[in-house]
N, C-alpha and C positions, 0 to 999 in steps of 0.2 A: 504493500500500500504506500509506503514512504516514497518508493521510486515513482509511483504514479503522481504523487503530489509534487515531487521535485521536477519531473518532466513538465507538468502542467505550469508550474511557476516559471521554469526556464522558457517555455513557449510564450508566456506573457511578456517576458523581457526581450527575447530574441526572435520571436516568431516572424517579425517583419523583415528579418534578414534571410529567411528561408524562401525557397520558391513557394508561391502561394498555394499551388495544389498539394505540395508536400506538407506544408504547415497545416492545411485543412485536414489531411489524413491523420496527422498527429493529434489534432484537435478532436476529430471524430473518435479516435481510438481512446485517448486519455480523458477527455472532458465529457464527451457524449456517451462513452462506454459502448460504442459499437464494436462488433466483432470484425475480424479481418475479412470474413466473407461478406458481411453487410457493406463494408467500405468498398470492397471489390465490386459488388453489384452496383453501387452508386457511381463509381468512377469508371467502370468499364475495363478495368485491368484485372489481372489474376490476383488471387489471394496471396500468392508468393510475391508478386510484384509489390503489393501493398505492404507486406511485411518488410521487404527489402528497403523500401523507401522510408518507412517508419524507423527502422534501425539506423539507416544513414542519417536521418534527421536527428535522432537521439544523440548519435555520435557528434554531429555538428553542434547541437545545443550544449553538450558537455564541453566541447572544445572552446566554444565561445565563452562559456562561463569561466573556464580555466584562464583564458586570456584577458577577459574584461572584468570578471568578478562582480557583476551587478547584483546577482542574487545574494552572494555572500555579504556584500555591503548593505543590502536591504535588510537582511536578517540582523546584522549588527545594529543598524539604526532602530529596528523594532525593539531589540533588547534594551538599548539605551533609553528609548522612550518609556518602556515598561519600568525601568529603574527610576526615571524621573518622576513618573506617576506615583510609584510607591513612596519615594522620598517626600513628595509633596503631600501625600495623604498622612504620612507620619508627622510632618511638621504641623499640618492642620489639626491633628488630634492632640498633639503635645503642647501646643501653645495657647495662651489665653489672650495674646495680643491680636486684636481684630484686624489690624493692618497686615500683620504677617499671615493670618488666616486667609485674608483676601488675596494676598500675593500667591500663597500656596495653591489656592483653588484656581487662580488664573493660570499658574504654571501647569497645573494638571490638565486644565481645559485645553490649553495650547498644545500640550503633548498628545492628548487624545485626538485633537484636530489633525495633527500631523500624521497620526496612524491611519486615518481614514483614506 
């Protein structure tokens, strides 16, 4: 399951760099959960041809990630924003100063807004 999620995320980041028909096959397989046979019927190529294209696209997606690192950076940013939210919540709970509470809530709201 983890590989499916990773491929889906990589497709979000790098799908525009793939040939459109190949990116569509990967999307149908990983995001729409269609079988190789169903994709073959839609595209008019053999099941084996669909599998080969999907495997080549997977390899391309992993190579792009290795070179560009956008997914890795995205995950780092998400983790950092989670830490900011947690710290802001802790500050909000542990202080009686209304100005600090307001700032902590504002920081948390901004971090959550960046996660969307």
